[in-house]
mmCIF file of the protein (N, C-alpha, C, O) and its ligand, coordinates in Angstrom:
data_MODEL
# 
_entry.id   MODEL 
# 
loop_
_entity.id 
_entity.type 
_entity.pdbx_number_of_molecules 
1 polymer     1 
2 non-polymer 1 
# 
_entity_poly.entity_id                      1 
_entity_poly.type                           'polypeptide(L)' 
_entity_poly.nstd_linkage                   no 
_entity_poly.nstd_monomer                   no 
_entity_poly.pdbx_seq_one_letter_code       MKAYECLEDGCTFVAKAETEEELIEQVQEHMGSVHDSFEVEEFILTGAYELSANSK 
_entity_poly.pdbx_seq_one_letter_code_can   MKAYECLEDGCTFVAKAETEEELIEQVQEHMGSVHDSFEVEEFILTGAYELSANSK 
_entity_poly.pdbx_strand_id                 A 
# 
loop_
_entity_poly_seq.entity_id 
_entity_poly_seq.num 
_entity_poly_seq.mon_id 
_entity_poly_seq.hetero 
1 1  MET n 
1 2  LYS n 
1 3  ALA n 
1 4  TYR n 
1 5  GLU n 
1 6  CYS n 
1 7  LEU n 
1 8  GLU n 
1 9  ASP n 
1 10 GLY n 
1 11 CYS n 
1 12 THR n 
1 13 PHE n 
1 14 VAL n 
1 15 ALA n 
1 16 LYS n 
1 17 ALA n 
1 18 GLU n 
1 19 THR n 
1 20 GLU n 
1 21 GLU n 
1 22 GLU n 
1 23 LEU n 
1 24 ILE n 
1 25 GLU n 
1 26 GLN n 
1 27 VAL n 
1 28 GLN n 
1 29 GLU n 
1 30 HIS n 
1 31 MET n 
1 32 GLY n 
1 33 SER n 
1 34 VAL n 
1 35 HIS n 
1 36 ASP n 
1 37 SER n 
1 38 PHE n 
1 39 GLU n 
1 40 VAL n 
1 41 GLU n 
1 42 GLU n 
1 43 PHE n 
1 44 ILE n 
1 45 LEU n 
1 46 THR n 
1 47 GLY n 
1 48 ALA n 
1 49 TYR n 
1 50 GLU n 
1 51 LEU n 
1 52 SER n 
1 53 ALA n 
1 54 ASN n 
1 55 SER n 
1 56 LYS n 
# 
loop_
_struct_asym.id 
_struct_asym.entity_id 
A 1 
B 2 
# 
loop_
_chem_comp.id 
_chem_comp.type 
_chem_comp.mon_nstd_flag 
ALA 'L-peptide linking' y 
ASN 'L-peptide linking' y 
ASP 'L-peptide linking' y 
CYS 'L-peptide linking' y 
GLN 'L-peptide linking' y 
GLU 'L-peptide linking' y 
GLY 'peptide linking'   y 
HIS 'L-peptide linking' y 
ILE 'L-peptide linking' y 
LEU 'L-peptide linking' y 
LYS 'L-peptide linking' y 
MET 'L-peptide linking' y 
PHE 'L-peptide linking' y 
SER 'L-peptide linking' y 
THR 'L-peptide linking' y 
TYR 'L-peptide linking' y 
VAL 'L-peptide linking' y 
ZN  non-polymer         . 
# 
_pdbx_entity_nonpoly.entity_id   2 
_pdbx_entity_nonpoly.name        ? 
_pdbx_entity_nonpoly.comp_id     ZN 
# 
_pdbx_nonpoly_scheme.asym_id         B 
_pdbx_nonpoly_scheme.entity_id       2 
_pdbx_nonpoly_scheme.mon_id          ZN 
_pdbx_nonpoly_scheme.ndb_seq_num     1 
_pdbx_nonpoly_scheme.pdb_seq_num     101 
_pdbx_nonpoly_scheme.auth_seq_num    101 
_pdbx_nonpoly_scheme.pdb_mon_id      ZN 
_pdbx_nonpoly_scheme.auth_mon_id     ZN 
_pdbx_nonpoly_scheme.pdb_strand_id   A 
_pdbx_nonpoly_scheme.pdb_ins_code    . 
# 
loop_
_atom_site.group_PDB 
_atom_site.id 
_atom_site.type_symbol 
_atom_site.label_atom_id 
_atom_site.label_alt_id 
_atom_site.label_comp_id 
_atom_site.label_asym_id 
_atom_site.label_entity_id 
_atom_site.label_seq_id 
_atom_site.pdbx_PDB_ins_code 
_atom_site.Cartn_x 
_atom_site.Cartn_y 
_atom_site.Cartn_z 
_atom_site.occupancy 
_atom_site.B_iso_or_equiv 
_atom_site.pdbx_formal_charge 
_atom_site.auth_seq_id 
_atom_site.auth_comp_id 
_atom_site.auth_asym_id 
_atom_site.auth_atom_id 
_atom_site.pdbx_PDB_model_num 
ATOM   1   N  N  . MET A 1 1  ? 22.618 66.290 161.123 1.00 0.00 ? 1   MET A N  1 
ATOM   2   C  CA . MET A 1 1  ? 22.023 65.050 160.614 1.00 0.00 ? 1   MET A CA 1 
ATOM   3   C  C  . MET A 1 1  ? 21.387 64.273 161.758 1.00 0.00 ? 1   MET A C  1 
ATOM   4   O  O  . MET A 1 1  ? 22.014 64.004 162.783 1.00 0.00 ? 1   MET A O  1 
ATOM   5   N  N  . LYS A 1 2  ? 20.107 63.918 161.548 1.00 0.00 ? 2   LYS A N  1 
ATOM   6   C  CA . LYS A 1 2  ? 19.417 63.159 162.574 1.00 0.00 ? 2   LYS A CA 1 
ATOM   7   C  C  . LYS A 1 2  ? 19.006 61.807 162.043 1.00 0.00 ? 2   LYS A C  1 
ATOM   8   O  O  . LYS A 1 2  ? 18.813 61.628 160.840 1.00 0.00 ? 2   LYS A O  1 
ATOM   9   N  N  . ALA A 1 3  ? 18.873 60.858 162.947 1.00 0.00 ? 3   ALA A N  1 
ATOM   10  C  CA . ALA A 1 3  ? 18.494 59.512 162.528 1.00 0.00 ? 3   ALA A CA 1 
ATOM   11  C  C  . ALA A 1 3  ? 17.449 58.962 163.490 1.00 0.00 ? 3   ALA A C  1 
ATOM   12  O  O  . ALA A 1 3  ? 17.381 59.343 164.659 1.00 0.00 ? 3   ALA A O  1 
ATOM   13  N  N  . TYR A 1 4  ? 16.642 58.058 162.958 1.00 0.00 ? 4   TYR A N  1 
ATOM   14  C  CA . TYR A 1 4  ? 15.624 57.414 163.783 1.00 0.00 ? 4   TYR A CA 1 
ATOM   15  C  C  . TYR A 1 4  ? 15.458 55.972 163.309 1.00 0.00 ? 4   TYR A C  1 
ATOM   16  O  O  . TYR A 1 4  ? 15.200 55.721 162.132 1.00 0.00 ? 4   TYR A O  1 
ATOM   17  N  N  . GLU A 1 5  ? 15.606 55.044 164.224 1.00 0.00 ? 5   GLU A N  1 
ATOM   18  C  CA . GLU A 1 5  ? 15.461 53.632 163.870 1.00 0.00 ? 5   GLU A CA 1 
ATOM   19  C  C  . GLU A 1 5  ? 14.024 53.184 164.081 1.00 0.00 ? 5   GLU A C  1 
ATOM   20  O  O  . GLU A 1 5  ? 13.429 53.420 165.132 1.00 0.00 ? 5   GLU A O  1 
ATOM   21  N  N  . CYS A 1 6  ? 13.482 52.535 163.062 1.00 0.00 ? 6   CYS A N  1 
ATOM   22  C  CA . CYS A 1 6  ? 12.131 51.997 163.179 1.00 0.00 ? 6   CYS A CA 1 
ATOM   23  C  C  . CYS A 1 6  ? 12.105 50.941 164.280 1.00 0.00 ? 6   CYS A C  1 
ATOM   24  O  O  . CYS A 1 6  ? 12.979 50.078 164.356 1.00 0.00 ? 6   CYS A O  1 
ATOM   25  N  N  . LEU A 1 7  ? 11.082 51.029 165.133 1.00 0.00 ? 7   LEU A N  1 
ATOM   26  C  CA . LEU A 1 7  ? 11.024 50.133 166.282 1.00 0.00 ? 7   LEU A CA 1 
ATOM   27  C  C  . LEU A 1 7  ? 10.146 48.910 166.048 1.00 0.00 ? 7   LEU A C  1 
ATOM   28  O  O  . LEU A 1 7  ? 9.995  48.063 166.929 1.00 0.00 ? 7   LEU A O  1 
ATOM   29  N  N  . GLU A 1 8  ? 9.575  48.828 164.862 1.00 0.00 ? 8   GLU A N  1 
ATOM   30  C  CA . GLU A 1 8  ? 8.725  47.671 164.562 1.00 0.00 ? 8   GLU A CA 1 
ATOM   31  C  C  . GLU A 1 8  ? 9.575  46.394 164.615 1.00 0.00 ? 8   GLU A C  1 
ATOM   32  O  O  . GLU A 1 8  ? 10.752 46.385 164.254 1.00 0.00 ? 8   GLU A O  1 
ATOM   33  N  N  . ASP A 1 9  ? 8.933  45.328 165.075 1.00 0.00 ? 9   ASP A N  1 
ATOM   34  C  CA . ASP A 1 9  ? 9.635  44.063 165.228 1.00 0.00 ? 9   ASP A CA 1 
ATOM   35  C  C  . ASP A 1 9  ? 10.236 43.579 163.911 1.00 0.00 ? 9   ASP A C  1 
ATOM   36  O  O  . ASP A 1 9  ? 9.526  43.455 162.914 1.00 0.00 ? 9   ASP A O  1 
ATOM   37  N  N  . GLY A 1 10 ? 11.526 43.308 163.902 1.00 0.00 ? 10  GLY A N  1 
ATOM   38  C  CA . GLY A 1 10 ? 12.178 42.753 162.730 1.00 0.00 ? 10  GLY A CA 1 
ATOM   39  C  C  . GLY A 1 10 ? 12.493 43.751 161.640 1.00 0.00 ? 10  GLY A C  1 
ATOM   40  O  O  . GLY A 1 10 ? 13.016 43.367 160.594 1.00 0.00 ? 10  GLY A O  1 
ATOM   41  N  N  . CYS A 1 11 ? 12.192 45.016 161.851 1.00 0.00 ? 11  CYS A N  1 
ATOM   42  C  CA . CYS A 1 11 ? 12.442 46.033 160.833 1.00 0.00 ? 11  CYS A CA 1 
ATOM   43  C  C  . CYS A 1 11 ? 13.773 46.720 161.107 1.00 0.00 ? 11  CYS A C  1 
ATOM   44  O  O  . CYS A 1 11 ? 14.077 47.068 162.247 1.00 0.00 ? 11  CYS A O  1 
ATOM   45  N  N  . THR A 1 12 ? 14.559 46.911 160.061 1.00 0.00 ? 12  THR A N  1 
ATOM   46  C  CA . THR A 1 12 ? 15.887 47.513 160.229 1.00 0.00 ? 12  THR A CA 1 
ATOM   47  C  C  . THR A 1 12 ? 15.967 48.887 159.595 1.00 0.00 ? 12  THR A C  1 
ATOM   48  O  O  . THR A 1 12 ? 17.056 49.432 159.414 1.00 0.00 ? 12  THR A O  1 
ATOM   49  N  N  . PHE A 1 13 ? 14.807 49.450 159.256 1.00 0.00 ? 13  PHE A N  1 
ATOM   50  C  CA . PHE A 1 13 ? 14.780 50.750 158.601 1.00 0.00 ? 13  PHE A CA 1 
ATOM   51  C  C  . PHE A 1 13 ? 15.319 51.849 159.507 1.00 0.00 ? 13  PHE A C  1 
ATOM   52  O  O  . PHE A 1 13 ? 14.961 51.937 160.681 1.00 0.00 ? 13  PHE A O  1 
ATOM   53  N  N  . VAL A 1 14 ? 16.179 52.678 158.946 1.00 0.00 ? 14  VAL A N  1 
ATOM   54  C  CA . VAL A 1 14 ? 16.693 53.831 159.670 1.00 0.00 ? 14  VAL A CA 1 
ATOM   55  C  C  . VAL A 1 14 ? 16.476 55.077 158.828 1.00 0.00 ? 14  VAL A C  1 
ATOM   56  O  O  . VAL A 1 14 ? 16.998 55.186 157.718 1.00 0.00 ? 14  VAL A O  1 
ATOM   57  N  N  . ALA A 1 15 ? 15.705 56.012 159.359 1.00 0.00 ? 15  ALA A N  1 
ATOM   58  C  CA . ALA A 1 15 ? 15.480 57.271 158.646 1.00 0.00 ? 15  ALA A CA 1 
ATOM   59  C  C  . ALA A 1 15 ? 16.596 58.232 158.978 1.00 0.00 ? 15  ALA A C  1 
ATOM   60  O  O  . ALA A 1 15 ? 17.021 58.329 160.129 1.00 0.00 ? 15  ALA A O  1 
ATOM   61  N  N  . LYS A 1 16 ? 17.077 58.949 157.959 1.00 0.00 ? 16  LYS A N  1 
ATOM   62  C  CA . LYS A 1 16 ? 18.134 59.937 158.190 1.00 0.00 ? 16  LYS A CA 1 
ATOM   63  C  C  . LYS A 1 16 ? 17.763 61.222 157.489 1.00 0.00 ? 16  LYS A C  1 
ATOM   64  O  O  . LYS A 1 16 ? 17.380 61.202 156.319 1.00 0.00 ? 16  LYS A O  1 
ATOM   65  N  N  . ALA A 1 17 ? 17.869 62.343 158.189 1.00 0.00 ? 17  ALA A N  1 
ATOM   66  C  CA . ALA A 1 17 ? 17.501 63.624 157.597 1.00 0.00 ? 17  ALA A CA 1 
ATOM   67  C  C  . ALA A 1 17 ? 18.261 64.757 158.268 1.00 0.00 ? 17  ALA A C  1 
ATOM   68  O  O  . ALA A 1 17 ? 18.808 64.604 159.360 1.00 0.00 ? 17  ALA A O  1 
ATOM   69  N  N  . GLU A 1 18 ? 18.281 65.890 157.593 1.00 0.00 ? 18  GLU A N  1 
ATOM   70  C  CA . GLU A 1 18 ? 18.982 67.064 158.127 1.00 0.00 ? 18  GLU A CA 1 
ATOM   71  C  C  . GLU A 1 18 ? 18.187 67.744 159.232 1.00 0.00 ? 18  GLU A C  1 
ATOM   72  O  O  . GLU A 1 18 ? 18.751 68.265 160.194 1.00 0.00 ? 18  GLU A O  1 
ATOM   73  N  N  . THR A 1 19 ? 16.876 67.731 159.077 1.00 0.00 ? 19  THR A N  1 
ATOM   74  C  CA . THR A 1 19 ? 16.030 68.434 160.049 1.00 0.00 ? 19  THR A CA 1 
ATOM   75  C  C  . THR A 1 19 ? 15.006 67.488 160.664 1.00 0.00 ? 19  THR A C  1 
ATOM   76  O  O  . THR A 1 19 ? 14.720 66.418 160.127 1.00 0.00 ? 19  THR A O  1 
ATOM   77  N  N  . GLU A 1 20 ? 14.463 67.906 161.801 1.00 0.00 ? 20  GLU A N  1 
ATOM   78  C  CA . GLU A 1 20 ? 13.440 67.106 162.468 1.00 0.00 ? 20  GLU A CA 1 
ATOM   79  C  C  . GLU A 1 20 ? 12.233 66.941 161.563 1.00 0.00 ? 20  GLU A C  1 
ATOM   80  O  O  . GLU A 1 20 ? 11.624 65.872 161.512 1.00 0.00 ? 20  GLU A O  1 
ATOM   81  N  N  . GLU A 1 21 ? 11.894 67.997 160.855 1.00 0.00 ? 21  GLU A N  1 
ATOM   82  C  CA . GLU A 1 21 ? 10.743 67.965 159.955 1.00 0.00 ? 21  GLU A CA 1 
ATOM   83  C  C  . GLU A 1 21 ? 10.899 66.883 158.907 1.00 0.00 ? 21  GLU A C  1 
ATOM   84  O  O  . GLU A 1 21 ? 9.985  66.092 158.676 1.00 0.00 ? 21  GLU A O  1 
ATOM   85  N  N  . GLU A 1 22 ? 12.069 66.853 158.270 1.00 0.00 ? 22  GLU A N  1 
ATOM   86  C  CA . GLU A 1 22 ? 12.336 65.859 157.232 1.00 0.00 ? 22  GLU A CA 1 
ATOM   87  C  C  . GLU A 1 22 ? 12.347 64.456 157.822 1.00 0.00 ? 22  GLU A C  1 
ATOM   88  O  O  . GLU A 1 22 ? 11.881 63.499 157.204 1.00 0.00 ? 22  GLU A O  1 
ATOM   89  N  N  . LEU A 1 23 ? 12.885 64.357 159.019 1.00 0.00 ? 23  LEU A N  1 
ATOM   90  C  CA . LEU A 1 23 ? 12.976 63.053 159.673 1.00 0.00 ? 23  LEU A CA 1 
ATOM   91  C  C  . LEU A 1 23 ? 11.567 62.496 159.920 1.00 0.00 ? 23  LEU A C  1 
ATOM   92  O  O  . LEU A 1 23 ? 11.277 61.335 159.628 1.00 0.00 ? 23  LEU A O  1 
ATOM   93  N  N  . ILE A 1 24 ? 10.725 63.336 160.453 1.00 0.00 ? 24  ILE A N  1 
ATOM   94  C  CA . ILE A 1 24 ? 9.340  62.919 160.727 1.00 0.00 ? 24  ILE A CA 1 
ATOM   95  C  C  . ILE A 1 24 ? 8.665  62.505 159.431 1.00 0.00 ? 24  ILE A C  1 
ATOM   96  O  O  . ILE A 1 24 ? 7.951  61.503 159.381 1.00 0.00 ? 24  ILE A O  1 
ATOM   97  N  N  . GLU A 1 25 ? 8.898  63.288 158.384 1.00 0.00 ? 25  GLU A N  1 
ATOM   98  C  CA . GLU A 1 25 ? 8.308  63.007 157.073 1.00 0.00 ? 25  GLU A CA 1 
ATOM   99  C  C  . GLU A 1 25 ? 8.724  61.619 156.590 1.00 0.00 ? 25  GLU A C  1 
ATOM   100 O  O  . GLU A 1 25 ? 7.896  60.838 156.121 1.00 0.00 ? 25  GLU A O  1 
ATOM   101 N  N  . GLN A 1 26 ? 10.006 61.328 156.709 1.00 0.00 ? 26  GLN A N  1 
ATOM   102 C  CA . GLN A 1 26 ? 10.522 60.044 156.246 1.00 0.00 ? 26  GLN A CA 1 
ATOM   103 C  C  . GLN A 1 26 ? 9.975  58.887 157.062 1.00 0.00 ? 26  GLN A C  1 
ATOM   104 O  O  . GLN A 1 26 ? 9.615  57.844 156.517 1.00 0.00 ? 26  GLN A O  1 
ATOM   105 N  N  . VAL A 1 27 ? 9.917  59.079 158.362 1.00 0.00 ? 27  VAL A N  1 
ATOM   106 C  CA . VAL A 1 27 ? 9.408  58.013 159.240 1.00 0.00 ? 27  VAL A CA 1 
ATOM   107 C  C  . VAL A 1 27 ? 7.942  57.757 158.952 1.00 0.00 ? 27  VAL A C  1 
ATOM   108 O  O  . VAL A 1 27 ? 7.509  56.608 158.862 1.00 0.00 ? 27  VAL A O  1 
ATOM   109 N  N  . GLN A 1 28 ? 7.177  58.833 158.806 1.00 0.00 ? 28  GLN A N  1 
ATOM   110 C  CA . GLN A 1 28 ? 5.738  58.660 158.528 1.00 0.00 ? 28  GLN A CA 1 
ATOM   111 C  C  . GLN A 1 28 ? 5.534  57.948 157.209 1.00 0.00 ? 28  GLN A C  1 
ATOM   112 O  O  . GLN A 1 28 ? 4.656  57.093 157.092 1.00 0.00 ? 28  GLN A O  1 
ATOM   113 N  N  . GLU A 1 29 ? 6.341  58.293 156.209 1.00 0.00 ? 29  GLU A N  1 
ATOM   114 C  CA . GLU A 1 29 ? 6.194  57.659 154.904 1.00 0.00 ? 29  GLU A CA 1 
ATOM   115 C  C  . GLU A 1 29 ? 6.522  56.163 155.010 1.00 0.00 ? 29  GLU A C  1 
ATOM   116 O  O  . GLU A 1 29 ? 5.844  55.319 154.425 1.00 0.00 ? 29  GLU A O  1 
ATOM   117 N  N  . HIS A 1 30 ? 7.568  55.864 155.763 1.00 0.00 ? 30  HIS A N  1 
ATOM   118 C  CA . HIS A 1 30 ? 7.970  54.472 155.956 1.00 0.00 ? 30  HIS A CA 1 
ATOM   119 C  C  . HIS A 1 30 ? 6.882  53.710 156.713 1.00 0.00 ? 30  HIS A C  1 
ATOM   120 O  O  . HIS A 1 30 ? 6.479  52.619 156.310 1.00 0.00 ? 30  HIS A O  1 
ATOM   121 N  N  . MET A 1 31 ? 6.422  54.293 157.799 1.00 0.00 ? 31  MET A N  1 
ATOM   122 C  CA . MET A 1 31 ? 5.397  53.624 158.610 1.00 0.00 ? 31  MET A CA 1 
ATOM   123 C  C  . MET A 1 31 ? 4.134  53.374 157.799 1.00 0.00 ? 31  MET A C  1 
ATOM   124 O  O  . MET A 1 31 ? 3.491  52.333 157.932 1.00 0.00 ? 31  MET A O  1 
ATOM   125 N  N  . GLY A 1 32 ? 3.790  54.345 156.954 1.00 0.00 ? 32  GLY A N  1 
ATOM   126 C  CA . GLY A 1 32 ? 2.582  54.218 156.157 1.00 0.00 ? 32  GLY A CA 1 
ATOM   127 C  C  . GLY A 1 32 ? 2.704  53.175 155.067 1.00 0.00 ? 32  GLY A C  1 
ATOM   128 O  O  . GLY A 1 32 ? 1.802  52.360 154.872 1.00 0.00 ? 32  GLY A O  1 
ATOM   129 N  N  . SER A 1 33 ? 3.836  53.201 154.346 1.00 0.00 ? 33  SER A N  1 
ATOM   130 C  CA . SER A 1 33 ? 3.978  52.313 153.204 1.00 0.00 ? 33  SER A CA 1 
ATOM   131 C  C  . SER A 1 33 ? 4.367  50.901 153.601 1.00 0.00 ? 33  SER A C  1 
ATOM   132 O  O  . SER A 1 33 ? 3.942  49.941 152.958 1.00 0.00 ? 33  SER A O  1 
ATOM   133 N  N  . VAL A 1 34 ? 5.163  50.757 154.646 1.00 0.00 ? 34  VAL A N  1 
ATOM   134 C  CA . VAL A 1 34 ? 5.660  49.432 155.019 1.00 0.00 ? 34  VAL A CA 1 
ATOM   135 C  C  . VAL A 1 34 ? 4.815  48.775 156.110 1.00 0.00 ? 34  VAL A C  1 
ATOM   136 O  O  . VAL A 1 34 ? 4.544  47.575 156.049 1.00 0.00 ? 34  VAL A O  1 
ATOM   137 N  N  . HIS A 1 35 ? 4.403  49.555 157.103 1.00 0.00 ? 35  HIS A N  1 
ATOM   138 C  CA . HIS A 1 35 ? 3.695  48.967 158.244 1.00 0.00 ? 35  HIS A CA 1 
ATOM   139 C  C  . HIS A 1 35 ? 2.203  49.305 158.277 1.00 0.00 ? 35  HIS A C  1 
ATOM   140 O  O  . HIS A 1 35 ? 1.481  48.870 159.173 1.00 0.00 ? 35  HIS A O  1 
ATOM   141 N  N  . ASP A 1 36 ? 1.749  50.085 157.293 1.00 0.00 ? 36  ASP A N  1 
ATOM   142 C  CA . ASP A 1 36 ? 0.357  50.497 157.265 1.00 0.00 ? 36  ASP A CA 1 
ATOM   143 C  C  . ASP A 1 36 ? -0.028 51.087 158.621 1.00 0.00 ? 36  ASP A C  1 
ATOM   144 O  O  . ASP A 1 36 ? -1.073 50.767 159.188 1.00 0.00 ? 36  ASP A O  1 
ATOM   145 N  N  . SER A 1 37 ? 0.848  51.959 159.122 1.00 0.00 ? 37  SER A N  1 
ATOM   146 C  CA . SER A 1 37 ? 0.669  52.517 160.448 1.00 0.00 ? 37  SER A CA 1 
ATOM   147 C  C  . SER A 1 37 ? 1.234  53.932 160.471 1.00 0.00 ? 37  SER A C  1 
ATOM   148 O  O  . SER A 1 37 ? 1.578  54.472 159.420 1.00 0.00 ? 37  SER A O  1 
ATOM   149 N  N  . PHE A 1 38 ? 1.335  54.532 161.632 1.00 0.00 ? 38  PHE A N  1 
ATOM   150 C  CA . PHE A 1 38 ? 1.964  55.842 161.750 1.00 0.00 ? 38  PHE A CA 1 
ATOM   151 C  C  . PHE A 1 38 ? 2.594  55.970 163.125 1.00 0.00 ? 38  PHE A C  1 
ATOM   152 O  O  . PHE A 1 38 ? 2.263  55.229 164.051 1.00 0.00 ? 38  PHE A O  1 
ATOM   153 N  N  . GLU A 1 39 ? 3.516  56.931 163.239 1.00 0.00 ? 39  GLU A N  1 
ATOM   154 C  CA . GLU A 1 39 ? 4.198  57.159 164.512 1.00 0.00 ? 39  GLU A CA 1 
ATOM   155 C  C  . GLU A 1 39 ? 3.867  58.562 165.009 1.00 0.00 ? 39  GLU A C  1 
ATOM   156 O  O  . GLU A 1 39 ? 3.743  59.500 164.222 1.00 0.00 ? 39  GLU A O  1 
ATOM   157 N  N  . VAL A 1 40 ? 3.727  58.687 166.306 1.00 0.00 ? 40  VAL A N  1 
ATOM   158 C  CA . VAL A 1 40 ? 3.457  59.995 166.888 1.00 0.00 ? 40  VAL A CA 1 
ATOM   159 C  C  . VAL A 1 40 ? 4.714  60.848 166.793 1.00 0.00 ? 40  VAL A C  1 
ATOM   160 O  O  . VAL A 1 40 ? 5.812  60.391 167.112 1.00 0.00 ? 40  VAL A O  1 
ATOM   161 N  N  . GLU A 1 41 ? 4.543  62.106 166.347 1.00 0.00 ? 41  GLU A N  1 
ATOM   162 C  CA . GLU A 1 41 ? 5.697  62.991 166.157 1.00 0.00 ? 41  GLU A CA 1 
ATOM   163 C  C  . GLU A 1 41 ? 6.588  63.068 167.389 1.00 0.00 ? 41  GLU A C  1 
ATOM   164 O  O  . GLU A 1 41 ? 7.810  62.955 167.296 1.00 0.00 ? 41  GLU A O  1 
ATOM   165 N  N  . GLU A 1 42 ? 5.965  63.260 168.528 1.00 0.00 ? 42  GLU A N  1 
ATOM   166 C  CA . GLU A 1 42 ? 6.709  63.371 169.775 1.00 0.00 ? 42  GLU A CA 1 
ATOM   167 C  C  . GLU A 1 42 ? 7.578  62.145 170.015 1.00 0.00 ? 42  GLU A C  1 
ATOM   168 O  O  . GLU A 1 42 ? 8.706  62.238 170.500 1.00 0.00 ? 42  GLU A O  1 
ATOM   169 N  N  . PHE A 1 43 ? 7.021  61.002 169.661 1.00 0.00 ? 43  PHE A N  1 
ATOM   170 C  CA . PHE A 1 43 ? 7.731  59.737 169.863 1.00 0.00 ? 43  PHE A CA 1 
ATOM   171 C  C  . PHE A 1 43 ? 8.946  59.656 168.943 1.00 0.00 ? 43  PHE A C  1 
ATOM   172 O  O  . PHE A 1 43 ? 10.005 59.166 169.336 1.00 0.00 ? 43  PHE A O  1 
ATOM   173 N  N  . ILE A 1 44 ? 8.778  60.145 167.712 1.00 0.00 ? 44  ILE A N  1 
ATOM   174 C  CA . ILE A 1 44 ? 9.889  60.133 166.762 1.00 0.00 ? 44  ILE A CA 1 
ATOM   175 C  C  . ILE A 1 44 ? 11.020 61.026 167.269 1.00 0.00 ? 44  ILE A C  1 
ATOM   176 O  O  . ILE A 1 44 ? 12.190 60.644 167.235 1.00 0.00 ? 44  ILE A O  1 
ATOM   177 N  N  . LEU A 1 45 ? 10.658 62.214 167.736 1.00 0.00 ? 45  LEU A N  1 
ATOM   178 C  CA . LEU A 1 45 ? 11.678 63.157 168.204 1.00 0.00 ? 45  LEU A CA 1 
ATOM   179 C  C  . LEU A 1 45 ? 12.372 62.646 169.465 1.00 0.00 ? 45  LEU A C  1 
ATOM   180 O  O  . LEU A 1 45 ? 13.557 62.907 169.675 1.00 0.00 ? 45  LEU A O  1 
ATOM   181 N  N  . THR A 1 46 ? 11.647 61.933 170.285 1.00 0.00 ? 46  THR A N  1 
ATOM   182 C  CA . THR A 1 46 ? 12.238 61.367 171.494 1.00 0.00 ? 46  THR A CA 1 
ATOM   183 C  C  . THR A 1 46 ? 13.239 60.270 171.139 1.00 0.00 ? 46  THR A C  1 
ATOM   184 O  O  . THR A 1 46 ? 14.288 60.134 171.768 1.00 0.00 ? 46  THR A O  1 
ATOM   185 N  N  . GLY A 1 47 ? 12.884 59.489 170.110 1.00 0.00 ? 47  GLY A N  1 
ATOM   186 C  CA . GLY A 1 47 ? 13.744 58.367 169.720 1.00 0.00 ? 47  GLY A CA 1 
ATOM   187 C  C  . GLY A 1 47 ? 14.839 58.760 168.755 1.00 0.00 ? 47  GLY A C  1 
ATOM   188 O  O  . GLY A 1 47 ? 15.741 57.969 168.481 1.00 0.00 ? 47  GLY A O  1 
ATOM   189 N  N  . ALA A 1 48 ? 14.768 59.988 168.231 1.00 0.00 ? 48  ALA A N  1 
ATOM   190 C  CA . ALA A 1 48 ? 15.769 60.419 167.251 1.00 0.00 ? 48  ALA A CA 1 
ATOM   191 C  C  . ALA A 1 48 ? 17.098 60.714 167.935 1.00 0.00 ? 48  ALA A C  1 
ATOM   192 O  O  . ALA A 1 48 ? 17.143 61.114 169.098 1.00 0.00 ? 48  ALA A O  1 
ATOM   193 N  N  . TYR A 1 49 ? 18.168 60.509 167.193 1.00 0.00 ? 49  TYR A N  1 
ATOM   194 C  CA . TYR A 1 49 ? 19.483 60.826 167.754 1.00 0.00 ? 49  TYR A CA 1 
ATOM   195 C  C  . TYR A 1 49 ? 20.342 61.532 166.711 1.00 0.00 ? 49  TYR A C  1 
ATOM   196 O  O  . TYR A 1 49 ? 20.103 61.438 165.507 1.00 0.00 ? 49  TYR A O  1 
ATOM   197 N  N  . GLU A 1 50 ? 21.334 62.231 167.206 1.00 0.00 ? 50  GLU A N  1 
ATOM   198 C  CA . GLU A 1 50 ? 22.207 62.999 166.323 1.00 0.00 ? 50  GLU A CA 1 
ATOM   199 C  C  . GLU A 1 50 ? 23.193 62.069 165.626 1.00 0.00 ? 50  GLU A C  1 
ATOM   200 O  O  . GLU A 1 50 ? 23.807 61.199 166.244 1.00 0.00 ? 50  GLU A O  1 
ATOM   201 N  N  . LEU A 1 51 ? 23.323 62.283 164.323 1.00 0.00 ? 51  LEU A N  1 
ATOM   202 C  CA . LEU A 1 51 ? 24.223 61.449 163.524 1.00 0.00 ? 51  LEU A CA 1 
ATOM   203 C  C  . LEU A 1 51 ? 25.368 62.324 163.042 1.00 0.00 ? 51  LEU A C  1 
ATOM   204 O  O  . LEU A 1 51 ? 25.139 63.348 162.398 1.00 0.00 ? 51  LEU A O  1 
ATOM   205 N  N  . SER A 1 52 ? 26.591 61.932 163.345 1.00 0.00 ? 52  SER A N  1 
ATOM   206 C  CA . SER A 1 52 ? 27.732 62.709 162.874 1.00 0.00 ? 52  SER A CA 1 
ATOM   207 C  C  . SER A 1 52 ? 27.980 62.369 161.424 1.00 0.00 ? 52  SER A C  1 
ATOM   208 O  O  . SER A 1 52 ? 28.257 61.219 161.084 1.00 0.00 ? 52  SER A O  1 
ATOM   209 N  N  . ALA A 1 53 ? 27.880 63.376 160.565 1.00 0.00 ? 53  ALA A N  1 
ATOM   210 C  CA . ALA A 1 53 ? 28.039 63.155 159.134 1.00 0.00 ? 53  ALA A CA 1 
ATOM   211 C  C  . ALA A 1 53 ? 29.445 63.525 158.684 1.00 0.00 ? 53  ALA A C  1 
ATOM   212 O  O  . ALA A 1 53 ? 29.724 64.671 158.331 1.00 0.00 ? 53  ALA A O  1 
ATOM   213 N  N  . ASN A 1 54 ? 30.305 62.549 158.706 1.00 0.00 ? 54  ASN A N  1 
ATOM   214 C  CA . ASN A 1 54 ? 31.691 62.796 158.301 1.00 0.00 ? 54  ASN A CA 1 
ATOM   215 C  C  . ASN A 1 54 ? 31.825 62.852 156.777 1.00 0.00 ? 54  ASN A C  1 
ATOM   216 O  O  . ASN A 1 54 ? 32.597 63.638 156.229 1.00 0.00 ? 54  ASN A O  1 
ATOM   217 N  N  . SER A 1 55 ? 31.051 61.999 156.119 1.00 0.00 ? 55  SER A N  1 
ATOM   218 C  CA . SER A 1 55 ? 31.150 61.906 154.676 1.00 0.00 ? 55  SER A CA 1 
ATOM   219 C  C  . SER A 1 55 ? 30.149 62.831 153.993 1.00 0.00 ? 55  SER A C  1 
ATOM   220 O  O  . SER A 1 55 ? 29.485 62.452 153.028 1.00 0.00 ? 55  SER A O  1 
ATOM   221 N  N  . LYS A 1 56 ? 30.061 64.020 154.502 1.00 0.00 ? 56  LYS A N  1 
ATOM   222 C  CA . LYS A 1 56 ? 29.156 65.045 153.991 1.00 0.00 ? 56  LYS A CA 1 
ATOM   223 C  C  . LYS A 1 56 ? 27.717 64.609 154.054 1.00 0.00 ? 56  LYS A C  1 
ATOM   224 O  O  . LYS A 1 56 ? 26.826 65.362 153.660 1.00 0.00 ? 56  LYS A O  1 
HETATM 225 ZN ZN . ZN  B 2 .  ? 9.851  49.781 159.848 1.00 0.00 2 101 ZN  A ZN 1 
# 
C-alpha cells in the first residue's frame, strides 16, 4: 500500500493505492478535478511513501 499527500496549500487529500500506477492515477485525478492542475509522475513517486495496511 502506497500513499501520497497532496502538497497544494491547505489541501489535506491523501491518495492511497496498492500500486504506483494506481497511486499516480488517483493523484492525477485529484489534481485535475480539485486543483485544475497536474503532477509530474516522477514527483509523485518521489513523494510517495509506504503505508502499512494492518486493516487489510
Ligand atoms: Zn489537493
